[in-house]
N, CA, C, O and the ligand as a Tripos MOL2 file, in Angstrom:
@<TRIPOS>MOLECULE
protein
  261   259    66     0     0
PROTEIN
NO_CHARGES

@<TRIPOS>ATOM
      1 N           0.8380   -1.1950    0.0000 N.3       1 MET1
      2 CA          0.0000    0.0000    0.0000 C.3       1 MET1
      3 C           0.8760    1.2490    0.0000 C.2       1 MET1
      4 O           1.7090    1.4200    0.8910 O.2       1 MET1
      5 N           0.6980    2.1200   -0.9870 N.am      2 GLN2
      6 CA          1.4830    3.3400   -1.1080 C.3       2 GLN2
      7 C           0.7890    4.4800   -0.3730 C.2       2 GLN2
      8 O          -0.3920    4.7500   -0.5960 O.2       2 GLN2
      9 N           1.5330    5.1430    0.5020 N.am      3 ILE3
     10 CA          0.9900    6.3220    1.1540 C.3       3 ILE3
     11 C           2.0010    7.4580    1.0550 C.2       3 ILE3
     12 O           3.1480    7.2700    0.6490 O.2       3 ILE3
     13 N           1.5360    8.6360    1.4390 N.am      4 LYS4
     14 CA          2.3970    9.7960    1.3640 C.3       4 LYS4
     15 C           2.4770   10.4270    2.7460 C.2       4 LYS4
     16 O           1.4530   10.6220    3.4010 O.2       4 LYS4
     17 N           3.6680   10.7420    3.1830 N.am      5 CYS5
     18 CA          3.8510   11.3520    4.4930 C.3       5 CYS5
     19 C           3.1670   12.7120    4.5370 C.2       5 CYS5
     20 O           3.3110   13.5250    3.6240 O.2       5 CYS5
     21 N           2.4210   12.9440    5.6110 N.am      6 SER6
     22 CA          1.7120   14.2220    5.7250 C.3       6 SER6
     23 C           2.6360   15.3500    6.1690 C.2       6 SER6
     24 O           2.2690   16.5220    6.0860 O.2       6 SER6
     25 N           3.8390   15.0020    6.6430 N.am      7 SER7
     26 CA          4.7810   16.0330    7.0890 C.3       7 SER7
     27 C           5.7890   16.4260    6.0210 C.2       7 SER7
     28 O           5.9520   17.6070    5.7140 O.2       7 SER7
     29 N           6.4780   15.4080    5.4450 N.am      8 CYS8
     30 CA          7.5290   15.7290    4.4850 C.3       8 CYS8
     31 C           7.1650   15.3540    3.0520 C.2       8 CYS8
     32 O           7.9600   15.5630    2.1350 O.2       8 CYS8
     33 N           5.9630   14.8010    2.8530 N.am      9 ALA9
     34 CA          5.4470   14.4450    1.5270 C.3       9 ALA9
     35 C           6.1970   13.3190    0.8390 C.2       9 ALA9
     36 O           6.0550   13.1190   -0.3670 O.2       9 ALA9
     37 N           6.9920   12.5850    1.6000 N.am     10 MET10
     38 CA          7.6960   11.4730    0.9880 C.3      10 MET10
     39 C           6.7580   10.2720    0.8070 C.2      10 MET10
     40 O           6.0950    9.8400    1.7510 O.2      10 MET10
     41 N           6.7130    9.7420   -0.4230 N.am     11 PRO11
     42 CA          5.8790    8.5690   -0.6300 C.3      11 PRO11
     43 C           6.5850    7.3280   -0.0820 C.2      11 PRO11
     44 O           7.7860    7.1500   -0.2850 O.2      11 PRO11
     45 N           5.8410    6.4840    0.6060 N.am     12 PHE12
     46 CA          6.4310    5.2340    1.0850 C.3      12 PHE12
     47 C           5.3730    4.1420    1.1120 C.2      12 PHE12
     48 O           4.1710    4.4080    1.1090 O.2      12 PHE12
     49 N           5.8530    2.9170    1.1390 N.am     13 ALA13
     50 CA          4.9430    1.7790    1.1070 C.3      13 ALA13
     51 C           4.8820    1.1110    2.4660 C.2      13 ALA13
     52 O           5.8740    1.0540    3.1910 O.2      13 ALA13
     53 N           3.7150    0.6110    2.7990 N.am     14 LEU14
     54 CA          3.5780   -0.1210    4.0500 C.3      14 LEU14
     55 C           3.9430   -1.5770    3.8030 C.2      14 LEU14
     56 O           3.5630   -2.1620    2.7890 O.2      14 LEU14
     57 N           4.6750   -2.1460    4.7300 N.am     15 SER15
     58 CA          5.0630   -3.5430    4.5970 C.3      15 SER15
     59 C           3.8630   -4.4370    4.8940 C.2      15 SER15
     60 O           2.8360   -3.9960    5.4080 O.2      15 SER15
     61 N           4.0370   -5.7000    4.5520 N.am     16 LYS16
     62 CA          2.9760   -6.6750    4.7890 C.3      16 LYS16
     63 C           2.6680   -6.7660    6.2870 C.2      16 LYS16
     64 O           1.5120   -6.9070    6.6880 O.2      16 LYS16
     65 N           3.7200   -6.6810    7.1030 N.am     17 ASP17
     66 CA          3.5530   -6.7380    8.5560 C.3      17 ASP17
     67 C           2.7310   -5.5640    9.0630 C.2      17 ASP17
     68 O           1.8740   -5.7150    9.9340 O.2      17 ASP17
     69 N           3.0080   -4.3860    8.5010 N.am     18 GLU18
     70 CA          2.2720   -3.2010    8.9280 C.3      18 GLU18
     71 C           0.8050   -3.2720    8.4990 C.2      18 GLU18
     72 O          -0.0890   -2.8290    9.2200 O.2      18 GLU18
     73 N           0.5810   -3.8300    7.3270 N.am     19 ILE19
     74 CA         -0.7980   -4.0120    6.8540 C.3      19 ILE19
     75 C          -1.5340   -4.9430    7.8240 C.2      19 ILE19
     76 O          -2.6710   -4.6810    8.2160 O.2      19 ILE19
     77 N          -0.8600   -6.0340    8.1990 N.am     20 THR20
     78 CA         -1.4510   -6.9890    9.1370 C.3      20 THR20
     79 C          -1.7680   -6.3020   10.4600 C.2      20 THR20
     80 O          -2.8350   -6.5000   11.0410 O.2      20 THR20
     81 N          -0.8290   -5.4970   10.9170 N.am     21 GLN21
     82 CA         -1.0130   -4.7770   12.1810 C.3      21 GLN21
     83 C          -2.1790   -3.7950   12.0900 C.2      21 GLN21
     84 O          -2.9580   -3.6370   13.0300 O.2      21 GLN21
     85 N          -2.2760   -3.1510   10.9530 N.am     22 MET22
     86 CA         -3.3610   -2.2040   10.7370 C.3      22 MET22
     87 C          -4.7130   -2.9230   10.7530 C.2      22 MET22
     88 O          -5.6690   -2.4410   11.3590 O.2      22 MET22
     89 N          -4.7860   -4.0750   10.0860 N.am     23 VAL23
     90 CA         -6.0170   -4.8680   10.0770 C.3      23 VAL23
     91 C          -6.3780   -5.2660   11.5130 C.2      23 VAL23
     92 O          -7.5360   -5.1660   11.9180 O.2      23 VAL23
     93 N          -5.3780   -5.7190   12.2760 N.am     24 GLU24
     94 CA         -5.6160   -6.1200   13.6640 C.3      24 GLU24
     95 C          -6.1090   -4.9400   14.5050 C.2      24 GLU24
     96 O          -7.0030   -5.0840   15.3390 O.2      24 GLU24
     97 N          -5.5130   -3.7830   14.2710 N.am     25 THR25
     98 CA         -5.9080   -2.5810   15.0050 C.3      25 THR25
     99 C          -7.3680   -2.2370   14.7340 C.2      25 THR25
    100 O          -8.1390   -1.9680   15.6560 O.2      25 THR25
    101 N          -7.7320   -2.2500   13.4590 N.am     26 PHE26
    102 CA         -9.1140   -1.9220   13.0900 C.3      26 PHE26
    103 C         -10.0980   -2.9690   13.6040 C.2      26 PHE26
    104 O         -11.2230   -2.6430   13.9830 O.2      26 PHE26
    105 N          -9.6660   -4.2220   13.6140 N.am     27 LYS27
    106 CA        -10.5460   -5.2960   14.0970 C.3      27 LYS27
    107 C         -10.7330   -5.2170   15.6070 C.2      27 LYS27
    108 O         -11.8300   -5.4300   16.1240 O.2      27 LYS27
    109 N          -9.6420   -4.9080   16.3020 N.am     28 ALA28
    110 CA         -9.6890   -4.8490   17.7690 C.3      28 ALA28
    111 C         -10.4100   -3.6060   18.2620 C.2      28 ALA28
    112 O         -10.9920   -3.6090   19.3460 O.2      28 ALA28
    113 N         -10.3710   -2.5530   17.4720 N.am     29 ASN29
    114 CA        -11.0270   -1.2980   17.8410 C.3      29 ASN29
    115 C         -12.0110   -0.8830   16.7520 C.2      29 ASN29
    116 O         -11.6670   -0.1170   15.8520 O.2      29 ASN29
    117 N         -13.2320   -1.3930   16.8420 N.am     30 PRO30
    118 CA        -14.2210   -1.0850   15.7920 C.3      30 PRO30
    119 C         -14.4940    0.4010   15.6380 C.2      30 PRO30
    120 O         -14.9720    0.8410   14.5930 O.2      30 PRO30
    121 N         -14.1940    1.1770   16.6720 N.am     31 THR31
    122 CA        -14.4640    2.6150   16.5820 C.3      31 THR31
    123 C         -13.2770    3.3870   16.0280 C.2      31 THR31
    124 O         -13.3840    4.5830   15.7580 O.2      31 THR31
    125 N         -12.1450    2.7120   15.8580 N.am     32 ALA32
    126 CA        -10.9570    3.3870   15.3240 C.3      32 ALA32
    127 C         -11.2180    3.8220   13.8880 C.2      32 ALA32
    128 O         -11.7320    3.0570   13.0720 O.2      32 ALA32
    129 N         -10.8530    5.0620   13.5990 N.am     33 VAL33
    130 CA        -11.0970    5.5620   12.2480 C.3      33 VAL33
    131 C          -9.8110    5.7740   11.4640 C.2      33 VAL33
    132 O          -9.8390    6.0470   10.2640 O.2      33 VAL33
    133 N          -8.6840    5.6440   12.1580 N.am     34 HIS34
    134 CA         -7.4370    5.7700   11.4300 C.3      34 HIS34
    135 C          -6.3150    4.9700   12.1000 C.2      34 HIS34
    136 O          -6.4110    4.5530   13.2540 O.2      34 HIS34
    137 N          -5.2750    4.7820   11.3360 N.am     35 TYR35
    138 CA         -4.0980    4.0760   11.8330 C.3      35 TYR35
    139 C          -2.9060    4.9890   11.5930 C.2      35 TYR35
    140 O          -2.8230    5.6630   10.5660 O.2      35 TYR35
    141 N          -1.9810    5.0060   12.5520 N.am     36 ASP36
    142 CA         -0.7990    5.8430   12.4010 C.3      36 ASP36
    143 C           0.3570    5.0360   11.8270 C.2      36 ASP36
    144 O           0.8130    4.0640   12.4300 O.2      36 ASP36
    145 N           0.8170    5.4440   10.6730 N.am     37 ALA37
    146 CA          1.9720    4.8110   10.0450 C.3      37 ALA37
    147 C           3.1600    5.7630   10.1760 C.2      37 ALA37
    148 O           3.0220    6.9750   10.0110 O.2      37 ALA37
    149 N           4.3160    5.1990   10.4710 N.am     38 GLN38
    150 CA          5.4910    6.0460   10.6640 C.3      38 GLN38
    151 C           6.2730    6.2150    9.3760 C.2      38 GLN38
    152 O           6.5810    5.2490    8.6780 O.2      38 GLN38
    153 N           6.5840    7.4710    9.0780 N.am     39 CYS39
    154 CA          7.3660    7.7860    7.8850 C.3      39 CYS39
    155 C           8.8100    7.3320    8.1050 C.2      39 CYS39
    156 O           9.4020    7.6420    9.1390 O.2      39 CYS39
    157 N           9.3770    6.6070    7.1490 N.am     40 PRO40
    158 CA         10.7610    6.1320    7.3070 C.3      40 PRO40
    159 C          11.7890    7.2560    7.2340 C.2      40 PRO40
    160 O          12.9240    7.0860    7.6780 O.2      40 PRO40
    161 N          11.4090    8.3800    6.6890 N.am     41 LYS41
    162 CA         12.3410    9.4890    6.5420 C.3      41 LYS41
    163 C          12.3370   10.4410    7.7480 C.2      41 LYS41
    164 O          13.3720   10.6510    8.3810 O.2      41 LYS41
    165 N          11.1720   11.0120    8.0570 N.am     42 CYS42
    166 CA         11.1240   12.0050    9.1370 C.3      42 CYS42
    167 C          10.6110   11.4350   10.4550 C.2      42 CYS42
    168 O          10.6320   12.1180   11.4790 O.2      42 CYS42
    169 N          10.1440   10.1690   10.4310 N.am     43 ARG43
    170 CA          9.6760    9.4890   11.6490 C.3      43 ARG43
    171 C           8.3940   10.0610   12.2240 C.2      43 ARG43
    172 O           8.0020    9.7260   13.3420 O.2      43 ARG43
    173 N           7.7500   10.9150   11.4660 N.am     44 LYS44
    174 CA          6.4870   11.4660   11.9420 C.3      44 LYS44
    175 C           5.3670   10.4970   11.5690 C.2      44 LYS44
    176 O           5.4980    9.6960   10.6430 O.2      44 LYS44
    177 N           4.2770   10.5880   12.3000 N.am     45 MET45
    178 CA          3.1550    9.7040   12.0410 C.3      45 MET45
    179 C           2.2170   10.2890   10.9840 C.2      45 MET45
    180 O           1.8750   11.4710   11.0070 O.2      45 MET45
    181 N           1.8200    9.4200   10.0650 N.am     46 THR46
    182 CA          0.8530    9.8080    9.0520 C.3      46 THR46
    183 C          -0.4030    8.9880    9.2760 C.2      46 THR46
    184 O          -0.3470    7.7640    9.3950 O.2      46 THR46
    185 N          -1.5120    9.6580    9.3290 N.am     47 LYS47
    186 CA         -2.7730    8.9600    9.5590 C.3      47 LYS47
    187 C          -3.3000    8.3400    8.2760 C.2      47 LYS47
    188 O          -3.3800    8.9860    7.2320 O.2      47 LYS47
    189 N          -3.6570    7.0640    8.3880 N.am     48 ILE48
    190 CA         -4.3020    6.4000    7.2580 C.3      48 ILE48
    191 C          -5.7230    6.1140    7.7070 C.2      48 ILE48
    192 O          -5.9420    5.3790    8.6710 O.2      48 ILE48
    193 N          -6.6820    6.6900    7.0130 N.am     49 SER49
    194 CA         -8.0620    6.4940    7.4390 C.3      49 SER49
    195 C          -8.5440    5.1060    7.0520 C.2      49 SER49
    196 O          -8.1020    4.5140    6.0680 O.2      49 SER49
    197 N          -9.4600    4.6170    7.8600 N.am     50 LYS50
    198 CA        -10.0470    3.3060    7.6070 C.3      50 LYS50
    199 C         -10.7490    3.3120    6.2490 C.2      50 LYS50
    200 O         -10.7290    2.3250    5.5150 O.2      50 LYS50
    201 N         -11.3620    4.4360    5.9420 N.am     51 LYS51
    202 CA        -12.0850    4.5860    4.6890 C.3      51 LYS51
    203 C         -11.1240    4.4190    3.5000 C.2      51 LYS51
    204 O         -11.4060    3.7100    2.5340 O.2      51 LYS51
    205 N          -9.9760    5.1070    3.6190 N.am     52 GLN52
    206 CA         -8.9500    5.0460    2.5740 C.3      52 GLN52
    207 C          -8.4380    3.6100    2.4120 C.2      52 GLN52
    208 O          -8.2280    3.1170    1.3030 O.2      52 GLN52
    209 N          -8.2490    2.9720    3.5520 N.am     53 PHE53
    210 CA         -7.7410    1.6030    3.5800 C.3      53 PHE53
    211 C          -8.7030    0.6200    2.9080 C.2      53 PHE53
    212 O          -8.2870   -0.2480    2.1400 O.2      53 PHE53
    213 N          -9.9930    0.7730    3.2100 N.am     54 THR54
    214 CA        -10.9700   -0.1700    2.6780 C.3      54 THR54
    215 C         -11.3780    0.1260    1.2350 C.2      54 THR54
    216 O         -12.2210   -0.5720    0.6720 O.2      54 THR54
    217 N         -10.7840    1.1520    0.6410 N.am     55 LEU55
    218 CA        -11.0320    1.4100   -0.7840 C.3      55 LEU55
    219 C         -10.4190    0.2790   -1.6060 C.2      55 LEU55
    220 O         -10.8590   -0.0200   -2.7160 O.2      55 LEU55
    221 N          -9.4030   -0.3320   -1.0320 N.am     56 ASN56
    222 CA         -8.7600   -1.4700   -1.6790 C.3      56 ASN56
    223 C          -9.5510   -2.7290   -1.3220 C.2      56 ASN56
    224 O          -9.6340   -3.0930   -0.1490 O.2      56 ASN56
    225 N         -10.1360   -3.4020   -2.3290 N.am     57 PRO57
    226 CA        -10.9840   -4.5620   -2.0430 C.3      57 PRO57
    227 C         -10.2570   -5.6910   -1.3000 C.2      57 PRO57
    228 O         -10.8750   -6.4370   -0.5400 O.2      57 PRO57
    229 N          -8.9630   -5.8090   -1.5210 N.am     58 VAL58
    230 CA         -8.1810   -6.8630   -0.8570 C.3      58 VAL58
    231 C          -8.1510   -6.6060    0.6570 C.2      58 VAL58
    232 O          -8.3580   -7.5190    1.4570 O.2      58 VAL58
    233 N          -7.8910   -5.3530    1.0320 N.am     59 TYR59
    234 CA         -7.8090   -4.9990    2.4450 C.3      59 TYR59
    235 C          -9.1840   -5.0280    3.0970 C.2      59 TYR59
    236 O          -9.3340   -5.3740    4.2690 O.2      59 TYR59
    237 N         -10.1810   -4.6530    2.3020 N.am     60 LYS60
    238 CA        -11.5430   -4.6740    2.8200 C.3      60 LYS60
    239 C         -11.9310   -6.1050    3.2060 C.2      60 LYS60
    240 O         -12.5670   -6.3450    4.2320 O.2      60 LYS60
    241 N         -11.5300   -7.0260    2.3620 N.am     61 LYS61
    242 CA        -11.8130   -8.4360    2.6110 C.3      61 LYS61
    243 C         -11.0840   -8.9160    3.8770 C.2      61 LYS61
    244 O         -11.6230   -9.6930    4.6650 O.2      61 LYS61
    245 N          -9.8490   -8.4320    4.0490 N.am     62 MET62
    246 CA         -9.0730   -8.8070    5.2360 C.3      62 MET62
    247 C          -9.7630   -8.3380    6.5080 C.2      62 MET62
    248 O          -9.7500   -9.0280    7.5270 O.2      62 MET62
    249 N         -10.3550   -7.1730    6.4360 N.am     63 LEU63
    250 CA        -11.0380   -6.6140    7.6040 C.3      63 LEU63
    251 C         -12.3100   -7.3680    7.9310 C.2      63 LEU63
    252 O         -12.6980   -7.5140    9.0900 O.2      63 LEU63
    253 N         -12.9430   -7.8390    6.8770 N.am     64 GLU64
    254 CA        -14.2120   -8.5540    7.0860 C.3      64 GLU64
    255 C         -13.9940  -10.0080    7.4260 C.2      64 GLU64
    256 O         -14.8360  -10.6570    8.0460 O.2      64 GLU64
    257 N         -12.8410  -10.5070    7.0070 N.am     65 GLY65
    258 CA        -12.5800  -11.9340    7.1670 C.3      65 GLY65
    259 C         -12.2530  -12.4160    8.5610 C.2      65 GLY65
    260 O         -12.0230  -13.6090    8.7640 O.2      65 GLY65
    261 ZN          7.9760   12.1380    6.4650 Zn       66 ZN66
@<TRIPOS>BOND
     1     1     2 1
     2     2     3 1
     3     3     4 2
     4     3     5 am
     5     5     6 1
     6     6     7 1
     7     7     8 2
     8     7     9 am
     9     9    10 1
    10    10    11 1
    11    11    12 2
    12    11    13 am
    13    13    14 1
    14    14    15 1
    15    15    16 2
    16    15    17 am
    17    17    18 1
    18    18    19 1
    19    19    20 2
    20    19    21 am
    21    21    22 1
    22    22    23 1
    23    23    24 2
    24    23    25 am
    25    25    26 1
    26    26    27 1
    27    27    28 2
    28    27    29 am
    29    29    30 1
    30    30    31 1
    31    31    32 2
    32    31    33 am
    33    33    34 1
    34    34    35 1
    35    35    36 2
    36    35    37 am
    37    37    38 1
    38    38    39 1
    39    39    40 2
    40    39    41 am
    41    41    42 1
    42    42    43 1
    43    43    44 2
    44    43    45 am
    45    45    46 1
    46    46    47 1
    47    47    48 2
    48    47    49 am
    49    49    50 1
    50    50    51 1
    51    51    52 2
    52    51    53 am
    53    53    54 1
    54    54    55 1
    55    55    56 2
    56    55    57 am
    57    57    58 1
    58    58    59 1
    59    59    60 2
    60    59    61 am
    61    61    62 1
    62    62    63 1
    63    63    64 2
    64    63    65 am
    65    65    66 1
    66    66    67 1
    67    67    68 2
    68    67    69 am
    69    69    70 1
    70    70    71 1
    71    71    72 2
    72    71    73 am
    73    73    74 1
    74    74    75 1
    75    75    76 2
    76    75    77 am
    77    77    78 1
    78    78    79 1
    79    79    80 2
    80    79    81 am
    81    81    82 1
    82    82    83 1
    83    83    84 2
    84    83    85 am
    85    85    86 1
    86    86    87 1
    87    87    88 2
    88    87    89 am
    89    89    90 1
    90    90    91 1
    91    91    92 2
    92    91    93 am
    93    93    94 1
    94    94    95 1
    95    95    96 2
    96    95    97 am
    97    97    98 1
    98    98    99 1
    99    99   100 2
   100    99   101 am
   101   101   102 1
   102   102   103 1
   103   103   104 2
   104   103   105 am
   105   105   106 1
   106   106   107 1
   107   107   108 2
   108   107   109 am
   109   109   110 1
   110   110   111 1
   111   111   112 2
   112   111   113 am
   113   113   114 1
   114   114   115 1
   115   115   116 2
   116   115   117 am
   117   117   118 1
   118   118   119 1
   119   119   120 2
   120   119   121 am
   121   121   122 1
   122   122   123 1
   123   123   124 2
   124   123   125 am
   125   125   126 1
   126   126   127 1
   127   127   128 2
   128   127   129 am
   129   129   130 1
   130   130   131 1
   131   131   132 2
   132   131   133 am
   133   133   134 1
   134   134   135 1
   135   135   136 2
   136   135   137 am
   137   137   138 1
   138   138   139 1
   139   139   140 2
   140   139   141 am
   141   141   142 1
   142   142   143 1
   143   143   144 2
   144   143   145 am
   145   145   146 1
   146   146   147 1
   147   147   148 2
   148   147   149 am
   149   149   150 1
   150   150   151 1
   151   151   152 2
   152   151   153 am
   153   153   154 1
   154   154   155 1
   155   155   156 2
   156   155   157 am
   157   157   158 1
   158   158   159 1
   159   159   160 2
   160   159   161 am
   161   161   162 1
   162   162   163 1
   163   163   164 2
   164   163   165 am
   165   165   166 1
   166   166   167 1
   167   167   168 2
   168   167   169 am
   169   169   170 1
   170   170   171 1
   171   171   172 2
   172   171   173 am
   173   173   174 1
   174   174   175 1
   175   175   176 2
   176   175   177 am
   177   177   178 1
   178   178   179 1
   179   179   180 2
   180   179   181 am
   181   181   182 1
   182   182   183 1
   183   183   184 2
   184   183   185 am
   185   185   186 1
   186   186   187 1
   187   187   188 2
   188   187   189 am
   189   189   190 1
   190   190   191 1
   191   191   192 2
   192   191   193 am
   193   193   194 1
   194   194   195 1
   195   195   196 2
   196   195   197 am
   197   197   198 1
   198   198   199 1
   199   199   200 2
   200   199   201 am
   201   201   202 1
   202   202   203 1
   203   203   204 2
   204   203   205 am
   205   205   206 1
   206   206   207 1
   207   207   208 2
   208   207   209 am
   209   209   210 1
   210   210   211 1
   211   211   212 2
   212   211   213 am
   213   213   214 1
   214   214   215 1
   215   215   216 2
   216   215   217 am
   217   217   218 1
   218   218   219 1
   219   219   220 2
   220   219   221 am
   221   221   222 1
   222   222   223 1
   223   223   224 2
   224   223   225 am
   225   225   226 1
   226   226   227 1
   227   227   228 2
   228   227   229 am
   229   229   230 1
   230   230   231 1
   231   231   232 2
   232   231   233 am
   233   233   234 1
   234   234   235 1
   235   235   236 2
   236   235   237 am
   237   237   238 1
   238   238   239 1
   239   239   240 2
   240   239   241 am
   241   241   242 1
   242   242   243 1
   243   243   244 2
   244   243   245 am
   245   245   246 1
   246   246   247 1
   247   247   248 2
   248   247   249 am
   249   249   250 1
   250   250   251 1
   251   251   252 2
   252   251   253 am
   253   253   254 1
   254   254   255 1
   255   255   256 2
   256   255   257 am
   257   257   258 1
   258   258   259 1
   259   259   260 2
@<TRIPOS>SUBSTRUCTURE
     1 MET1         2 RESIDUE 1 A MET
     2 GLN2         6 RESIDUE 1 A GLN
     3 ILE3        10 RESIDUE 1 A ILE
     4 LYS4        14 RESIDUE 1 A LYS
     5 CYS5        18 RESIDUE 1 A CYS
     6 SER6        22 RESIDUE 1 A SER
     7 SER7        26 RESIDUE 1 A SER
     8 CYS8        30 RESIDUE 1 A CYS
     9 ALA9        34 RESIDUE 1 A ALA
    10 MET10       38 RESIDUE 1 A MET
    11 PRO11       42 RESIDUE 1 A PRO
    12 PHE12       46 RESIDUE 1 A PHE
    13 ALA13       50 RESIDUE 1 A ALA
    14 LEU14       54 RESIDUE 1 A LEU
    15 SER15       58 RESIDUE 1 A SER
    16 LYS16       62 RESIDUE 1 A LYS
    17 ASP17       66 RESIDUE 1 A ASP
    18 GLU18       70 RESIDUE 1 A GLU
    19 ILE19       74 RESIDUE 1 A ILE
    20 THR20       78 RESIDUE 1 A THR
    21 GLN21       82 RESIDUE 1 A GLN
    22 MET22       86 RESIDUE 1 A MET
    23 VAL23       90 RESIDUE 1 A VAL
    24 GLU24       94 RESIDUE 1 A GLU
    25 THR25       98 RESIDUE 1 A THR
    26 PHE26      102 RESIDUE 1 A PHE
    27 LYS27      106 RESIDUE 1 A LYS
    28 ALA28      110 RESIDUE 1 A ALA
    29 ASN29      114 RESIDUE 1 A ASN
    30 PRO30      118 RESIDUE 1 A PRO
    31 THR31      122 RESIDUE 1 A THR
    32 ALA32      126 RESIDUE 1 A ALA
    33 VAL33      130 RESIDUE 1 A VAL
    34 HIS34      134 RESIDUE 1 A HIS
    35 TYR35      138 RESIDUE 1 A TYR
    36 ASP36      142 RESIDUE 1 A ASP
    37 ALA37      146 RESIDUE 1 A ALA
    38 GLN38      150 RESIDUE 1 A GLN
    39 CYS39      154 RESIDUE 1 A CYS
    40 PRO40      158 RESIDUE 1 A PRO
    41 LYS41      162 RESIDUE 1 A LYS
    42 CYS42      166 RESIDUE 1 A CYS
    43 ARG43      170 RESIDUE 1 A ARG
    44 LYS44      174 RESIDUE 1 A LYS
    45 MET45      178 RESIDUE 1 A MET
    46 THR46      182 RESIDUE 1 A THR
    47 LYS47      186 RESIDUE 1 A LYS
    48 ILE48      190 RESIDUE 1 A ILE
    49 SER49      194 RESIDUE 1 A SER
    50 LYS50      198 RESIDUE 1 A LYS
    51 LYS51      202 RESIDUE 1 A LYS
    52 GLN52      206 RESIDUE 1 A GLN
    53 PHE53      210 RESIDUE 1 A PHE
    54 THR54      214 RESIDUE 1 A THR
    55 LEU55      218 RESIDUE 1 A LEU
    56 ASN56      222 RESIDUE 1 A ASN
    57 PRO57      226 RESIDUE 1 A PRO
    58 VAL58      230 RESIDUE 1 A VAL
    59 TYR59      234 RESIDUE 1 A TYR
    60 LYS60      238 RESIDUE 1 A LYS
    61 LYS61      242 RESIDUE 1 A LYS
    62 MET62      246 RESIDUE 1 A MET
    63 LEU63      250 RESIDUE 1 A LEU
    64 GLU64      254 RESIDUE 1 A GLU
    65 GLY65      258 RESIDUE 1 A GLY
    66 ZN66       261 GROUP 0 **** ****
């Protein structure tokens, strides 16, 4: 999953492990609306909304599964 840092605008990809962690976070907290991903360059947190995440049918399936 490609995202863009909200602080330094550097594009970076989330690893498979981070995707798994994000799915677990959303599953464990049904009220959570975003996940914080850390930028590899500036180390600042970038919010990934659940809505944005579930736009991808593969990830949506992971959340429902
Ligand atoms: Zn950054």
